N, C-alpha and C positions, 0 to 999 in steps of 0.2 A: 495889515491883519487887524481884524476888528476886536473889540474888547470881548465879545461873545466867543470868537474863535480862540482867543487866549484862554478864556475861562474853560472852554471845552478841553483844551489841551492840558490844562492844570489837573482837571478831573481825571483825564486819561492817564496821566502820570501817576495817579493814586493819591493825590492830595484833594481831600473833600471838605476842607474847612473854607472859611472866608478868606479870600486873597487880599491881603493888605500890606502896607509897609510894615516891615518887622516880622512877618511870618516867615518861618524858616521850613523849607522842605529838607528831608533827609537826602543823602547823596544819591541814592538809587532813584528817588523821585525826581530829583533835579537832572539826573542823566536821562531819564526817560522824556522828561519835558524838553530838554535841549534837543533830543533826536526828533521829537514831533515838530518843534519849530523849524529845524533844518530841513525836514522833509517838506514842510509847507512852503518854505522859501524856495527850495529846488523846484517844486511843481510850479510855482509862480514864474520862475524863470523859464522853464520848459514851455509853459503856455505862450510867453512872448515869442520863443523860437517857433512854436507851431503857427502863430499868427504870420510871422515872416515867411515861413515855409508855404503857407497857403497863398501868400502873395506871389511867390515864384513858382507856384504849382504848375502854371501853364507854360513854363519855360524849359520843360524836359530836364535834362541833366546839366543845367547851367552851373557854373562854378558857385554862384550865390546860393543855389538850392542845395547843392552838395555840402557846402560849408555849414549852412543852417541845420541840415539833417544831422551832420556830425555833432554840432553843438548840442542839438536836442538830445540825441542818444547818449552823449558824454554826461550831460547834466543828469539825466535819469539813471545812468549807470552808477553815478556816485552814491545813490540811495542803496545800491546793492553791495557796495564795498564794505 
């Protein structure tokens, strides 16, 4: 994750000051920020699964492809829980 992406998430969380050591977010801002970071990480994991899925795309319903699809769906579903 880049510094720009982190800064964008900090602003999305409702903190619009300069982010530096010692700056404190309130609990609601911190909760929103943590959810944004988790969503970003989940999507990064899902993209890895998509790359693997594409690799096995020409293999029909192979065990590998089915397992990767299950992982991909499971990762994305965690964001809806």
